[in-house]
C-alpha positions as CSV (number, residue, x, y, z in Angstrom):
1,M,52.3,34.1,29.8
2,E,52.9,34.4,33.5
3,I,56.6,34.1,32.9
4,L,56.5,37.0,30.4
5,I,54.7,39.2,32.9
6,L,57.3,38.4,35.6
7,V,60.2,39.3,33.2
8,L,58.6,42.7,32.4
9,I,58.1,43.5,36.1
10,I,61.8,42.8,36.7
11,A,62.8,44.9,33.7
12,V,60.8,47.9,35.0
13,V,62.3,47.7,38.5
14,A,65.8,47.4,37.1
15,L,65.2,50.4,34.8
16,A,63.9,52.5,37.8
17,A,66.9,51.7,39.8
18,I,69.3,52.6,37.0
19,S,67.4,56.0,36.6
20,G,67.8,56.8,40.3
21,L,71.5,56.2,40.2
22,V,71.9,58.5,37.1
23,V,69.9,61.3,38.8
24,T,72.0,61.1,42.0
25,G,75.2,61.2,40.0
26,R,74.0,64.3,38.1
27,R,73.2,66.1,41.5
28,K,76.8,65.4,42.7
29,K,78.3,66.8,39.6
30,S,76.1,69.9,39.7
31,R,77.2,70.8,43.4
32,P,79.7,73.8,43.2
33,S,83.3,73.1,44.2
34,G,84.0,73.8,47.9
35,A,80.4,73.6,48.9
36,G,79.7,72.5,52.5
37,P,79.1,68.8,53.4
38,T,75.7,67.2,53.2
39,T,73.7,66.1,56.1
40,A,74.9,62.6,55.4
41,E,78.4,63.6,56.6
42,P,77.9,65.0,60.1
43,D,81.5,64.4,61.2
44,T,82.8,67.0,58.9
45,I,80.5,69.9,59.9
46,R,82.4,73.1,61.0
47,P,80.6,76.0,62.7
48,A,80.8,79.4,61.1
49,P,83.2,81.8,62.8
50,P,81.5,84.3,65.2
51,E,80.9,87.8,64.0
52,P,83.2,90.3,65.7
53,Q,81.6,92.2,68.7
54,V,81.9,95.9,69.5
55,G,85.4,96.8,70.5
56,E,87.0,93.6,69.1
57,D,89.5,93.6,66.4
58,S,88.1,91.8,63.4
59,A,91.5,91.1,61.9
60,P,92.5,87.4,61.9
61,V,94.5,86.2,64.9
62,H,98.0,85.1,64.1
63,E,99.4,82.6,66.4
64,E,102.9,83.3,67.7
65,P,105.5,80.7,67.0
66,R,106.4,78.5,69.9
67,R,109.6,79.5,71.7
68,T,112.1,77.3,73.5
69,I,113.7,78.1,76.8
70,E,116.8,79.3,74.9
71,D,114.7,82.0,73.3
72,V,113.4,83.4,76.6
73,T,115.2,86.3,78.4
74,L,115.0,85.6,82.1
75,P,114.4,88.6,84.5
76,E,118.0,88.6,85.8
77,E,119.2,89.0,82.2
78,Q,117.1,92.1,81.8
79,G,119.2,94.5,83.9
80,G,118.4,93.0,87.3
81,A,114.6,93.4,87.4
82,T,114.4,91.1,90.5
83,A,117.3,92.7,92.3
84,A,116.6,93.9,95.8
85,P,115.8,97.7,96.1
86,A,118.8,99.9,97.0
87,A,119.0,100.8,100.6
88,P,118.1,104.4,101.4
89,E,121.0,106.7,101.7
90,I,121.9,107.4,105.4
91,E,121.8,111.1,106.2
92,T,124.1,112.9,108.7
93,P,122.0,115.0,111.0
94,A,123.1,118.5,111.9
95,P,124.9,118.7,115.2
96,T,122.7,119.5,118.2
97,E,125.1,121.8,120.0
98,G,123.9,125.3,119.6
99,R,121.1,124.3,117.3
100,L,118.6,126.6,119.0
101,V,121.0,129.6,118.5
102,R,121.2,128.7,114.8
103,L,117.4,128.7,114.6
104,R,117.0,132.0,116.5
105,S,115.6,133.8,113.4
106,R,112.6,131.5,113.4
107,L,112.2,131.8,117.2
108,S,112.4,135.5,117.2
109,R,109.2,135.8,115.1
110,S,107.3,135.3,118.3
111,Q,108.9,138.4,120.0
112,T,106.6,140.8,118.1
113,S,103.9,140.8,120.7
114,L,105.9,139.7,123.7
115,G,109.4,141.1,123.8
116,K,108.9,144.2,121.6
117,G,105.5,144.9,123.1
118,L,106.9,144.8,126.7
119,L,109.9,147.0,125.8
120,A,107.6,149.6,124.1
121,L,105.4,149.8,127.2
122,L,108.3,149.9,129.7
123,S,109.9,152.7,127.7
124,R,107.0,155.1,128.4
125,D,107.9,158.2,130.5
126,N,104.9,157.6,132.8
127,L,104.2,154.0,133.8
128,D,100.7,154.5,135.2
129,E,98.3,151.7,136.2
130,E,96.8,151.6,132.7
131,T,100.3,150.9,131.3
132,W,100.9,148.1,133.8
133,E,97.5,146.6,132.9
134,E,98.6,146.6,129.3
135,I,101.9,144.8,130.3
136,E,99.9,142.2,132.1
137,E,97.6,141.7,129.1
138,I,100.5,141.1,126.8
139,L,101.9,138.4,129.2
140,L,98.5,136.7,129.5
141,T,98.0,136.8,125.7
142,A,101.4,135.1,125.3
143,D,100.1,132.3,127.6
144,V,102.5,133.0,130.4
145,G,99.7,132.1,132.8
146,V,97.9,134.0,135.5
147,M,100.2,133.4,138.5
148,P,103.5,133.7,136.7
149,T,102.2,136.9,135.1
150,Q,101.3,138.5,138.4
151,E,104.7,137.6,139.8
152,L,106.5,138.9,136.8
153,V,104.6,142.2,136.8
154,E,105.3,142.7,140.5
155,R,109.0,142.2,140.0
156,L,109.1,144.5,137.0
157,R,107.3,147.2,139.0
158,E,109.9,147.0,141.8
159,R,112.9,147.0,139.5
160,V,111.6,150.0,137.5
161,R,110.9,151.9,140.7
162,V,114.4,151.3,141.9
163,L,116.0,152.0,138.6
164,G,114.5,155.4,138.1
165,T,115.7,156.7,134.7
166,R,115.6,154.0,132.1
167,T,117.5,153.7,128.9
168,P,116.5,151.2,126.2
169,E,119.6,149.1,127.0
170,Q,118.8,149.1,130.7
171,L,115.2,148.1,130.0
172,R,116.2,145.3,127.7
173,A,118.6,143.9,130.2
174,L,116.0,144.2,133.0
175,L,113.4,142.4,131.0
176,R,115.9,139.7,130.0
177,E,116.7,139.0,133.6
178,E,113.1,138.8,134.7
179,L,112.1,136.5,131.8
180,L,115.1,134.3,132.5
181,T,113.9,134.0,136.1
182,A,110.4,133.1,135.0
183,V,111.7,130.5,132.5
184,G,114.2,129.0,134.9
185,T,117.9,128.3,134.3
186,E,118.6,125.7,137.0
187,A,116.6,122.8,135.7
188,D,118.2,119.8,134.1
189,R,117.0,119.9,130.5
190,A,119.1,117.0,129.1
191,V,117.1,114.1,127.7
192,R,118.1,111.0,129.8
193,T,119.8,108.7,127.3
194,E,122.1,106.7,129.6
195,G,121.1,103.1,130.0
196,G,121.6,100.8,133.0
197,V,122.4,97.3,133.9
198,S,120.0,94.5,134.8
199,T,120.2,92.3,137.9
200,T,121.9,89.7,135.8
201,G,124.6,92.1,134.6
202,E,123.0,92.7,131.1
203,E,123.4,96.1,129.7
204,L,120.1,97.9,129.1
205,P,119.3,100.7,126.7
206,A,117.7,104.0,127.9
207,V,114.0,103.8,127.2
208,V,112.1,107.0,126.2
209,L,108.3,107.1,125.8
210,V,106.9,109.8,123.7
211,V,103.3,110.6,124.6
212,G,100.7,113.2,123.5
213,V,97.5,113.5,121.6
214,N,97.3,113.2,117.8
215,G,97.9,116.4,115.9
216,T,100.7,117.8,118.1
217,G,103.4,116.3,115.9
218,K,104.2,113.4,118.2
219,T,105.3,110.8,115.6
220,T,107.3,113.5,113.7
221,T,108.9,114.6,116.9
222,T,109.9,111.0,117.7
223,G,111.6,110.8,114.3
224,K,113.3,114.1,114.7
225,L,114.5,113.1,118.2
226,A,116.1,110.0,116.7
227,R,118.1,112.4,114.5
228,V,119.1,114.4,117.5
229,L,120.3,111.3,119.3
230,V,122.1,109.9,116.2
231,A,123.8,113.3,115.8
232,D,125.1,112.9,119.4
233,G,126.6,109.5,118.6
234,K,123.8,107.3,120.0
235,S,122.5,104.1,118.3
236,V,118.7,104.1,118.3
237,V,115.8,101.6,117.9
238,L,112.3,102.9,117.2
239,G,109.1,101.3,118.5
240,A,106.0,102.1,116.4
241,A,103.5,101.6,119.2
242,D,100.9,104.1,117.7
243,T,99.1,101.2,116.1
244,F,95.7,103.0,115.8
245,R,96.6,105.8,113.5
246,A,96.9,104.8,109.8
247,A,100.4,105.2,108.4
248,A,102.0,106.1,111.7
249,A,104.3,103.1,111.6
250,E,105.2,103.9,108.0
251,Q,105.9,107.5,108.9
252,L,108.2,106.5,111.8
253,Q,110.0,103.9,109.8
254,T,110.8,106.4,107.1
255,W,112.3,108.7,109.7
256,G,114.4,105.8,111.1
257,E,115.7,104.7,107.7
258,R,117.0,108.2,107.0
259,V,119.5,107.9,109.9
260,G,120.0,104.1,110.0
261,A,117.7,103.4,113.0
262,R,115.6,100.2,112.9
263,T,111.9,100.4,113.5
264,V,110.0,97.6,115.3
265,R,106.4,97.4,114.1
266,G,103.2,95.4,114.7
267,P,100.0,94.9,112.9
268,E,97.7,97.9,112.3
269,G,95.3,98.0,115.3
270,G,97.4,95.7,117.3
271,D,98.4,95.8,120.9
272,P,100.6,98.9,121.5
273,A,102.1,97.4,124.7
274,S,103.2,94.3,122.7
275,V,105.0,96.5,120.1
276,A,106.7,98.5,122.9
277,F,107.8,95.3,124.6
278,D,109.3,93.9,121.4
279,A,111.1,97.2,120.7
280,V,112.8,97.2,124.1
281,K,113.6,93.5,123.6
282,E,115.2,94.2,120.2
283,G,117.1,97.2,121.7
284,I,118.6,94.9,124.4
285,A,119.5,92.2,121.8
286,E,121.2,94.8,119.5
287,G,123.0,96.6,122.3
288,A,121.3,99.9,121.3
289,D,121.9,103.0,123.4
290,V,118.3,104.3,123.3
291,V,114.9,102.9,122.5
292,L,112.3,105.5,121.5
293,V,108.7,104.4,121.7
294,D,106.0,106.4,119.9
295,T,102.8,105.7,121.7
296,A,99.1,106.0,120.7
297,G,97.7,109.5,120.8
298,R,93.9,109.5,120.4
299,L,91.9,112.1,122.1
300,H,93.0,112.6,125.7
301,T,89.3,112.6,126.9
302,K,89.1,108.8,126.1
303,T,89.7,106.9,129.3
304,G,90.7,103.8,127.2
305,L,93.7,105.6,125.9
306,M,94.9,106.6,129.3
307,D,94.6,103.1,130.6
308,E,96.4,101.8,127.5
309,L,99.2,104.3,128.1
310,G,99.7,103.1,131.6
311,K,99.8,99.5,130.4
312,V,102.5,100.3,127.9
313,K,104.7,101.7,130.6
314,R,104.1,98.8,132.9
315,V,104.8,96.2,130.2
316,V,108.0,98.0,129.1
317,E,109.3,98.1,132.7
318,K,109.2,94.3,132.9
319,Q,112.4,94.4,130.8
320,S,114.0,97.8,131.4
321,P,113.2,100.9,133.4
322,V,111.6,103.8,131.6
323,N,114.2,106.6,131.7
324,E,112.2,109.4,130.2
325,V,108.5,110.2,129.4
326,L,108.3,113.2,127.0
327,L,105.0,114.9,126.6
328,V,104.6,116.6,123.2
329,L,102.5,119.7,123.2
330,D,101.4,122.1,120.4
331,A,102.6,125.6,121.5
332,T,99.8,127.2,119.7
333,T,97.0,125.5,121.7
334,G,97.6,127.5,124.9
335,Q,95.4,126.6,127.8
336,N,94.1,123.5,126.0
337,G,97.6,122.2,125.9
338,L,97.8,122.7,129.7
339,R,94.6,120.6,130.2
340,Q,96.2,117.8,128.1
341,A,99.3,118.0,130.2
342,R,97.3,117.5,133.4
343,V,95.6,114.4,132.1
344,F,98.7,112.7,130.9
345,A,100.6,113.6,134.1
346,E,98.0,111.7,136.0
347,V,98.6,108.5,134.1
348,V,102.4,108.5,133.6
349,N,105.2,110.3,135.3
350,I,106.0,113.0,132.8
351,T,109.7,113.9,133.0
352,G,110.0,116.4,130.2
353,I,108.1,118.5,127.7
354,V,108.5,119.0,124.0
355,L,106.9,122.1,122.6
356,T,106.2,122.0,118.8
357,K,105.2,124.8,116.5
358,L,106.9,127.4,118.7
359,D,108.1,129.4,115.6
360,G,106.0,132.2,114.2
361,T,103.6,132.2,117.2
362,A,103.0,134.7,120.0
363,K,102.6,131.8,122.4
364,G,106.2,131.7,123.7
365,G,104.9,132.2,127.2
366,I,103.6,128.7,127.2
367,V,107.1,127.6,128.2
368,V,106.6,129.3,131.6
369,A,103.1,128.2,132.1
370,V,103.5,124.5,131.3
371,Q,106.7,124.2,133.5
372,R,104.8,125.8,136.4
373,E,101.8,123.5,135.8
374,L,103.7,120.2,135.7
375,G,106.8,121.1,137.6
376,V,109.0,119.6,134.9
377,P,111.2,121.4,132.4
378,V,110.8,122.0,128.7
379,K,113.6,119.9,127.1
380,L,113.0,120.3,123.4
381,V,111.3,122.7,121.1
382,G,110.2,122.4,117.5
383,L,110.9,125.4,115.4
384,G,109.9,124.4,111.8
385,E,109.1,121.6,109.4
386,G,112.7,120.7,108.5
387,A,114.2,117.4,109.6
388,D,116.7,119.2,111.9
389,D,114.4,121.8,113.3
390,L,114.0,120.1,116.7
391,A,116.3,121.7,119.2
392,P,117.4,121.2,122.8
393,F,115.8,124.0,124.8
394,E,118.3,126.6,125.9
395,P,116.7,129.3,128.2
396,E,119.2,132.0,127.4
397,A,118.9,131.6,123.6
398,F,115.1,131.5,124.0
399,V,114.9,134.7,126.0
400,D,117.5,136.5,123.9
401,A,115.3,135.8,120.8
402,L,112.3,137.2,122.6
403,V,113.8,140.5,123.7
404,G,116.0,141.0,120.6
405,V,119.4,140.5,122.1
406,E,122.1,139.9,119.4
């Protein structure tokens, strides 16, 4: 009996096991084709692709086929993409001889209130005190200066009294003579561009410092002066020692490249004296005729700038004498320009003056005033925005433009 019961239990267990296998087999058959794996197969789980976000392309990404080195076009095969940029074309500046005469039409714009105004007053039949006061006012307005104006009026009074009857031609000739006397014809107005020789027999370039406050056209004047010198057959090295004004070095280098003059630069905000020293050093090494140094030009009221300017000159002179110190003044600033001139003259030995923006202004008399103030001649004048509108100053051409002499 016990054996029979044991056999039945075994049969029941076996039947249950067979039933489980049948059910599992049916579940596998009923799973749809391509269905995901079961939890019993974790190594085959693949995450669902992320949904496209805003701004993304939902199209499927197609991988590019792999390329070999033979399939790749190198830069030099694409028309020289890595080739060095072409050097700027070297310009030929206009000759400097007679340049002021060629620019007379621009200069003569300033004669309206000076030359023509004086001629109109001097042509009156009766030159009374009121007329002479008007003549004096015209001269003062033109920035001739108080003392030069008084002297000029006295000479005109005497000449007119002696002359008696006055024709327009006589008056123009008279006024021309007196203005020439006031401007001066005896001064040496040539920019000193002849170098020297060191104690060891080494040839030295002429060194020209260009000074002045920002806004007077100092850096532009330096670049234009390089053109003047190149036109005269000189080789030039430029020193960008105005390291405190943004883009000053870039501006000067552009001017130099146009005429083939190399520019020596330093870091922005660097030591100006160091740049000036390096420029002169390079000028000596290259055998250049002239080294032009554009100095810093912050407000002249800052003592630091004046000290810095003196340092630049001292450092440069350790290698070569400074042949010329040109002060750039804006002709339209009048008496303020004279105050600037006084301050700069106290720090460095000014040897010449460059007057910019002289065209189209009634301030032509500043030529007389600034020469009287500093005791040095006007050597160059700027008469426009063009590259060749900087001209050596010629007293005769200047006065002829003022009084309308053809």
